C-alpha positions, 0 to 999 in steps of 0.5 A: 105802268104804275111805279110801286114804292119801296115801302109798298113792296116791304109791306107786302113781303112782310105780310106774306112772310108773316102769313107764311110763318103763321101758316106754313103750308105749300100755298103760303109758301108759293104766294111768298115766293111769287111775290119775291119773284115779282119784286125781283122782275120789278126791281130789274125793269126799274133799274135802280141801283142796288143801294139806292135809298128811296127816302134820300132820293125823294128828298133829294139828299143824294 
């Protein structure tokens, strides 16, 4: 399975949130809630600590 970066998730959630704000309807709400559920499931599978900073980890500053 491919590990998706935190930046990728942030970008996707931002885009869906923006879409929901611009077009508040059931369809955009459902897509946003679905993406959030996917992120939660991905986060739980990865087992990352809640305050993990991806950039510090990548730069080995932890």
